[in-house]
C-alpha positions as CSV (number, residue, x, y, z in Angstrom):
1,X,-46.6,-24.6,-13.8
2,X,-47.3,-21.0,-15.0
3,X,-47.2,-18.4,-12.3
4,X,-49.5,-15.4,-13.2
5,X,-48.3,-11.9,-13.0
6,X,-50.5,-8.8,-13.2
7,X,-51.9,-8.5,-16.7
8,X,-50.7,-12.0,-17.8
9,X,-53.5,-13.9,-19.6
10,X,-54.5,-17.2,-18.2
11,X,-53.0,-20.2,-20.0
12,X,-55.0,-22.5,-22.3
13,X,-56.9,-24.9,-20.0
14,X,-55.9,-27.8,-22.3
15,X,-52.4,-27.5,-20.9
16,X,-53.5,-28.2,-17.3
17,X,-51.8,-30.7,-15.2
18,X,-53.5,-34.1,-14.9
19,X,-55.1,-33.0,-11.7
20,X,-56.6,-30.0,-13.5
21,X,-54.3,-27.2,-12.1
22,X,-53.8,-24.6,-14.8
23,X,-51.9,-21.8,-13.0
24,X,-51.0,-20.2,-9.7
25,X,-51.1,-16.6,-8.7
26,X,-52.7,-13.4,-9.9
27,X,-55.7,-11.8,-8.4
28,X,-59.5,-12.3,-8.0
29,X,-60.6,-9.1,-9.6
30,X,-63.8,-9.1,-11.6
31,X,-62.0,-9.0,-15.0
32,X,-59.7,-11.9,-14.1
33,X,-62.7,-14.0,-12.8
34,X,-64.7,-13.3,-16.0
35,X,-61.7,-14.2,-18.1
36,X,-61.3,-17.5,-16.2
37,X,-65.0,-18.5,-16.5
38,X,-65.1,-17.6,-20.2
39,X,-62.2,-20.0,-20.7
40,X,-63.4,-22.9,-18.7
41,X,-61.2,-22.1,-15.7
42,X,-62.2,-21.4,-12.1
43,X,-60.4,-20.5,-8.8
44,X,-60.2,-23.0,-5.9
45,X,-58.2,-21.1,-3.3
46,X,-57.2,-17.5,-2.5
47,X,-53.9,-17.7,-0.8
48,X,-52.3,-18.4,-3.1
49,X,-54.9,-18.1,-5.9
50,X,-55.0,-21.4,-7.9
51,X,-56.8,-21.8,-11.2
52,X,-58.3,-25.1,-12.3
53,X,-59.8,-26.8,-15.3
54,X,-60.3,-30.5,-14.6
55,X,-60.8,-33.2,-17.3
56,X,-63.4,-34.7,-17.2
57,X,-65.7,-31.8,-16.3
58,X,-69.0,-32.3,-14.4
59,X,-72.2,-30.7,-15.6
60,X,-75.9,-31.2,-14.9
61,X,-77.9,-31.2,-18.1
62,X,-80.6,-28.6,-17.8
63,X,-83.1,-30.0,-20.2
64,X,-83.2,-33.5,-18.6
65,X,-82.9,-32.4,-14.9
66,X,-85.4,-34.1,-12.7
67,X,-85.9,-34.6,-9.0
68,X,-87.0,-37.7,-7.1
69,X,-90.6,-38.2,-6.0
70,X,-90.0,-37.3,-2.3
71,X,-88.5,-34.0,-3.2
72,X,-91.2,-33.3,-5.7
73,X,-93.8,-33.9,-3.1
74,X,-92.0,-31.4,-0.8
75,X,-92.1,-28.8,-3.5
76,X,-95.8,-29.3,-4.1
77,X,-96.5,-29.0,-0.3
78,X,-94.9,-25.5,-0.5
79,X,-93.2,-25.9,2.9
80,X,-90.4,-23.7,1.6
81,X,-90.2,-20.3,-0.1
82,X,-87.7,-19.6,-2.8
83,X,-86.1,-16.2,-3.5
84,X,-83.3,-15.0,-5.8
85,X,-80.4,-12.6,-4.9
86,X,-82.0,-11.5,-1.6
87,X,-79.2,-12.4,0.8
88,X,-76.2,-13.3,-1.3
89,X,-73.6,-12.8,1.4
90,X,-75.6,-14.9,3.9
91,X,-75.7,-17.7,1.3
92,X,-71.9,-17.6,0.9
93,X,-71.6,-17.7,4.7
94,X,-73.8,-20.8,4.8
95,X,-71.7,-22.4,2.1
96,X,-68.5,-21.6,3.9
97,X,-69.6,-22.9,7.3
98,X,-68.3,-26.2,8.6
99,X,-70.7,-29.2,8.2
100,X,-70.5,-33.0,8.7
101,X,-68.0,-34.2,6.1
102,X,-66.8,-30.6,5.4
103,X,-64.7,-29.3,8.2
104,X,-62.9,-26.7,6.1
105,X,-63.9,-24.6,3.1
106,X,-62.1,-22.9,0.2
107,X,-64.6,-20.0,0.6
108,X,-62.7,-17.6,2.8
109,X,-61.4,-14.1,3.0
110,X,-60.6,-12.8,-0.5
111,X,-63.2,-15.2,-2.0
112,X,-66.0,-13.5,-0.1
113,X,-65.1,-10.0,-1.4
114,X,-64.4,-11.3,-4.9
115,X,-67.7,-13.0,-5.4
116,X,-69.6,-10.2,-3.7
117,X,-68.1,-7.8,-6.3
118,X,-69.1,-10.2,-9.0
119,X,-72.7,-10.2,-7.6
120,X,-72.7,-6.4,-7.5
121,X,-71.7,-6.4,-11.2
122,X,-74.5,-8.8,-12.1
123,X,-72.4,-11.8,-12.8
124,X,-73.1,-13.9,-9.6
125,X,-76.4,-14.9,-8.2
126,X,-77.8,-16.7,-5.2
127,X,-80.9,-18.8,-4.6
128,X,-82.4,-18.8,-1.1
129,X,-84.6,-21.4,0.4
130,X,-86.6,-20.2,3.4
131,X,-88.6,-21.9,6.0
132,X,-90.7,-19.1,7.5
133,X,-88.2,-16.3,8.1
134,X,-85.3,-18.7,8.5
135,X,-82.7,-19.3,5.8
136,X,-82.9,-23.1,5.5
137,X,-80.5,-23.5,2.6
138,X,-79.3,-22.1,-0.7
139,X,-76.7,-21.9,-3.4
140,X,-74.8,-19.4,-5.4
141,X,-72.9,-19.3,-8.7
142,X,-71.6,-17.3,-11.7
143,X,-73.6,-16.4,-14.7
144,X,-72.4,-15.5,-18.2
145,X,-74.9,-15.5,-21.1
146,X,-76.6,-18.9,-21.1
147,X,-74.0,-20.4,-18.8
148,X,-74.3,-20.9,-15.0
149,X,-71.5,-22.2,-12.8
150,X,-72.8,-23.6,-9.6
151,X,-70.2,-22.8,-7.0
152,X,-71.5,-24.1,-3.7
153,X,-74.7,-25.1,-1.8
154,X,-75.7,-25.6,1.8
155,X,-78.6,-26.6,3.9
156,X,-79.7,-26.3,7.5
157,X,-83.0,-28.1,7.0
158,X,-83.1,-31.4,5.2
159,X,-83.5,-31.1,1.4
160,X,-83.4,-27.3,1.4
161,X,-80.3,-27.1,-0.8
162,X,-81.8,-29.6,-3.3
163,X,-85.0,-27.6,-3.4
164,X,-83.0,-24.4,-4.1
165,X,-81.2,-26.3,-6.9
166,X,-84.5,-27.6,-8.4
167,X,-85.9,-24.0,-8.4
168,X,-82.8,-22.7,-10.1
169,X,-82.8,-25.4,-12.8
170,X,-86.5,-24.6,-13.5
171,X,-85.6,-20.9,-13.8
172,X,-82.6,-21.6,-16.0
173,X,-84.7,-23.8,-18.3
174,X,-87.4,-21.1,-18.6
175,X,-84.8,-18.5,-19.4
176,X,-83.1,-20.6,-22.1
177,X,-79.8,-21.4,-20.4
178,X,-77.9,-24.2,-22.1
179,X,-75.1,-25.1,-19.6
180,X,-75.0,-25.7,-15.9
181,X,-71.4,-26.4,-14.6
182,X,-70.7,-28.2,-11.3
183,X,-66.9,-28.4,-12.0
184,X,-66.1,-31.8,-10.4
185,X,-68.5,-34.6,-9.6
186,X,-69.3,-35.7,-6.0
187,X,-71.6,-38.5,-4.9
188,X,-74.2,-35.9,-4.1
189,X,-74.2,-34.2,-7.5
190,X,-74.2,-37.6,-9.2
191,X,-77.4,-38.5,-7.4
192,X,-78.9,-35.2,-8.7
193,X,-78.2,-36.2,-12.3
194,X,-74.7,-34.8,-12.9
195,X,-72.5,-36.3,-15.6
196,X,-68.8,-36.2,-16.4
197,X,-67.9,-35.1,-20.0
198,X,-64.5,-34.6,-21.6
199,X,-63.0,-31.1,-21.1
200,X,-62.9,-30.5,-24.9
201,X,-66.6,-31.2,-25.2
202,X,-67.2,-28.9,-22.2
203,X,-65.3,-26.0,-23.8
204,X,-67.4,-26.3,-26.9
205,X,-70.6,-26.2,-24.9
206,X,-69.3,-23.2,-22.9
207,X,-68.4,-21.3,-26.1
208,X,-72.0,-21.7,-27.3
209,X,-73.6,-20.9,-23.9
210,X,-71.8,-17.7,-23.1
211,X,-72.7,-16.2,-26.6
212,X,-76.4,-16.6,-25.9
213,X,-78.2,-13.3,-25.5
214,X,-79.8,-14.3,-22.1
215,X,-80.1,-12.5,-18.8
216,X,-80.6,-14.2,-15.5
């Protein structure tokens, strides 16, 4: 397993272990993170830093994304208010907090400062779902060209994270994005329309997406 040193390029993701691990070590600087995402790799821990590119890879097709009737009705009732990039750090905190079925989180320490710096550079974005003045849920992710990597989502009110996702997908479709990455499938993302595709197919879609002249 390659151990990264300062300035060492990330390995080709096609050489990942069967579990998707590509390399260990290095840092979480903005240049390193952008290098990783451009090559279909993402970090999944900070101490030590581990770099991953699973096969298959999970995506949610933007053009065919749809929500079930109950959620659609909630959107029409406008019980929630959606904003973008208003409280990025608070969204990360919400995603890192323990919840039923998620007693621990990979979002800690260095990860906070690394993605906050990505956000300051315009490469990470948050979607906030509000109920009144209360942050009910949200999500955040990384953006390059027409590519968006959904990193994590949370809710404090039922369906708030799903409504944030629906708002994001509508925004991405309107802007002309072509690829929404969810990294690995979970029962929840599969219910939202996520599909697994071979890593090789994902890398081709990624190459096309990051070259699109699109801004979030």
